[in-house]
Structures are given as structure tokens and as C-alpha cells.
C-alpha positions in Angstrom: 6.3 8.5 -19.1 9.2 6.7 -17.6 10.3 7.4 -14.1 13.1 10.5 -13.5 16.5 9.5 -13.4 15.9 6.6 -16.4 18.5 8.8 -18.7 20.8 9.5 -15.4 20.8 5.8 -14.6 21.6 4.5 -18.1 24.3 7.3 -18.7 25.5 5.5 -14.9 25.8 1.8 -16.1 27.4 3.1 -19.7 30.3 4.7 -17.6 31.0 2.2 -15.5 31.0 -0.1 -18.4 33.9 2.3 -20.2 35.5 1.9 -17.2 36.2 -1.3 -17.1 36.3 -2.2 -20.9 38.7 0.6 -21.5 40.7 0.4 -18.1 40.8 -3.0 -18.8 42.0 -3.0 -22.0 44.8 -0.7 -21.3 46.2 -2.6 -18.5 46.0 -5.8 -20.3 48.1 -3.7 -23.7 50.4 -2.4 -21.2 51.2 -5.2 -19.0 51.8 -6.9 -22.7 54.2 -4.7 -23.8 56.3 -4.9 -20.5 56.4 -8.8 -20.5 57.3 -9.0 -24.0 60.2 -7.2 -23.4 62.4 -10.1 -23.0 61.4 -11.9 -26.4 62.4 -8.7 -27.8 66.1 -8.6 -26.3 66.1 -12.7 -26.5 66.9 -12.0 -30.6 69.8 -10.3 -30.2 72.8 -12.0 -30.4 73.8 -13.1 -27.6 78.4 -14.1 -26.2 78.2 -16.3 -23.1 80.7 -15.4 -20.2 84.7 -16.0 -21.1 84.0 -15.9 -24.7 85.4 -14.2 -27.2 83.3 -13.4 -30.7 82.6 -11.5 -33.8 79.4 -9.9 -33.6 77.9 -8.0 -36.6 75.3 -4.8 -36.0 73.1 -3.9 -39.5 72.4 -0.1 -38.0 75.0 2.4 -35.8 73.8 4.1 -32.8 73.4 3.9 -29.3 73.5 -0.2 -28.3 72.5 -2.1 -24.8 74.4 -4.7 -23.4 71.8 -7.1 -21.4 73.4 -9.7 -18.5 71.8 -12.8 -18.1 71.8 -15.6 -16.1 69.6 -18.8 -15.0 70.3 -18.1 -11.6 71.5 -14.1 -10.4 71.5 -15.2 -6.9 73.9 -18.1 -7.4 77.1 -16.4 -7.2 80.1 -16.9 -4.7 78.5 -13.9 -2.8 74.8 -14.7 -3.5 74.6 -11.6 -5.7 75.5 -12.1 -9.5 78.7 -10.3 -10.6 78.4 -9.2 -14.1 81.4 -10.1 -16.6 83.1 -7.0 -18.4 82.4 -6.1 -21.6 85.0 -5.3 -24.5 84.0 -4.5 -28.1 86.6 -3.5 -30.8 86.1 -2.4 -34.4 88.3 -4.3 -37.5 90.6 -1.8 -37.1 91.3 -2.6 -33.7 89.9 0.5 -31.9 88.2 0.4 -28.9 84.4 1.6 -27.9 83.9 3.4 -25.0 81.6 1.0 -23.0 79.7 2.9 -19.9 77.6 0.8 -17.0 73.5 1.6 -17.8 71.8 4.0 -16.2 68.0 5.4 -16.7 68.9 8.7 -15.1 71.8 9.4 -17.6 74.7 9.1 -15.1 77.7 7.0 -15.3 76.4 4.6 -11.9 73.8 2.2 -13.0 70.3 3.5 -11.6 68.1 -0.3 -11.7 67.5 -2.5 -8.3 67.0 -5.9 -8.2 63.3 -6.2 -9.8 63.2 -3.2 -11.4 63.6 -2.5 -15.4 64.6 -6.8 -15.5 62.6 -9.5 -17.3 62.9 -13.2 -17.6 63.1 -14.5 -20.2 62.4 -18.6 -20.4 64.8 -20.1 -17.9 67.0 -16.7 -17.9 66.6 -13.7 -16.2 68.3 -10.6 -17.3 68.8 -6.6 -16.9 70.4 -3.9 -18.5 74.2 -3.5 -18.0 76.2 -1.7 -20.0 75.9 1.0 -22.8 77.8 1.4 -25.7 77.8 3.2 -29.6 78.4 1.9 -33.0 80.1 4.3 -35.3 78.9 2.4 -38.3 77.6 -0.9 -39.4 79.4 -3.7 -39.2 80.9 -6.5 -37.6 82.9 -6.0 -34.5 84.6 -8.0 -31.7 83.3 -8.7 -28.4 84.7 -9.9 -26.0 82.9 -10.6 -22.5 84.4 -11.1 -19.0 84.1 -14.3 -16.7 81.2 -14.3 -14.2 80.5 -16.5 -11.2 76.8 -16.4 -12.4 75.4 -20.3 -14.0 75.1 -19.8 -18.2 76.1 -16.3 -17.7 76.3 -14.2 -21.4 75.4 -10.7 -22.8 73.0 -9.9 -25.4 73.4 -7.1 -27.7 71.2 -5.2 -29.3 69.2 -1.7 -29.7 67.7 -0.6 -25.8 64.2 -1.9 -24.9 63.4 0.6 -22.4 61.0 2.8 -24.3 58.7 -0.4 -24.8 59.2 -1.1 -21.3 58.3 3.0 -20.2 55.3 2.8 -22.7 53.8 -0.5 -21.4 54.3 1.3 -17.7 52.6 4.4 -18.8 49.7 2.3 -20.5 48.7 0.4 -17.5 49.2 3.5 -15.4 46.9 5.1 -18.0 44.8 2.5 -17.9 44.3 2.5 -13.8 43.7 6.0 -14.0 41.0 6.5 -16.6 39.1 3.5 -15.4 38.9 4.9 -12.0 38.3 8.4 -13.2 35.1 6.8 -15.4 34.0 4.4 -12.8 33.9 7.4 -10.1 32.1 8.9 -12.9 29.6 6.2 -13.5 28.5 5.8 -9.5 28.3 9.7 -9.0 25.6 9.5 -11.9 23.9 6.0 -10.6 23.4 7.8 -6.9 22.6 11.3 -8.4 19.7 9.2 -10.7 18.8 6.8 -8.2 18.6 9.7 -5.3 15.3 11.3 -7.6 14.1 8.3 -8.4 14.1 7.7 -5.1 12.3 11.1 -4.2 9.8 11.3 -7.3 8.4 7.8 -6.0 8.1 9.1 -2.3 5.9 12.5 -3.3 4.4 9.9 -6.0 3.3 7.7 -3.0 2.3 11.1 -1.5 -0.5 12.1 -4.1 2.2 14.9 -5.3 2.4 13.8 -9.0 5.2 16.0 -10.2 5.6 15.6 -14.3 8.2 12.8 -14.8 11.0 13.1 -16.6 14.3 12.4 -18.2 
């Protein structure tokens, strides 16, 4: 006949193990999604600062221009200046280009280190947003910049990927903490029952053992 608390002890150990496994997998998956943002942007067409090139977009819709440099802190004022961006259609119509903002305003809402990425020797961050009215080839002109190897990469926003990774990471931490706390509580309760049963058994009082 097993001692009291045996089943509870097994449940507690199981909950603690689930906390480590499920929470760890969620955190790892979230971090991978966030860190992979730069690789995705790296596949977008790039136009170097001070250049004008033709860029083909295969689909219409909202796009983001990502400002990249090998040293954002190497500008004349120790703060890289993002180049201007002009986009015109084959008919010569200029597209509206606005400052990137996560809150829907016209003012960029990111800060140094927030919503940025590293891709090889390049650091990058979203700088502008624009909308492609229809698939086709567009003329893209990128202004000059004091940042070394400055360029713009143009493509769909990866904000959804970044935020989903953040939610997955935070969710993994929360789930792990909740399961771990529940496991510890179950272990403490089971241990208390087992100690009480052993004291009673040592005193000559033998209550029936159970789960």
C-alpha cells in the first residue's frame, strides 16, 4: 500500500517537467521568429544610398522600406541619417512615402534597439512605408546618407513576424511559470501529507494509506 501523497508527488513532478518543456519550447520558438526577421528582410531588393534603380514588385499592397547600414553610430553626428526615398511608377506618378510608425501616426515610434535587427554585418530598422497600387516595375531613388554602406531594402512588413515571436516568448514564460508554480504547490501538499502520515505511523497510529 503506497504512502499518502505518492500520486500528488507524481503530478507535481509532471507539472514541473511540463513547465520546463512547454515553456522552453515556446521561448525558443519565439526567439527564433524574432531573430529571423533580418534573414527575411535580407531577401528583399536593395537600393544603395545615392542610387536610383528599377525595382519590380510582384504584388500590390502596403510595403516597408528598411534602412540598413554597417554602422548606425558612425554618422557625422554619431547618429546615422536615414536617406530620403522617392518611388515613381512607370507612368511617372509619385507614390506617397510616409515615416514608419507602429502606432499608425506619421511619426516613427521606434527607438534605438526596438524593432531593429542584425543581418550579417548590417544593422537595420524600418524607416518608411508606402503602398504599391499594382504589381509592376517602379523607379526607386534613395538619397544620400552619412552612414557607411547605407541602403534601403523594400518589401512587405515583417512586424507581424516580430510581434508573433514576442507573444510566443512572453506566453512561454507565463505558461512555464504557472505550471511550475502549480507543480511546486502540488509537491508541497503531497510532501506535507506524507510527513503527517509518517509521524502518525511512528506514533503507533496507522491511518489507512491512500493517494
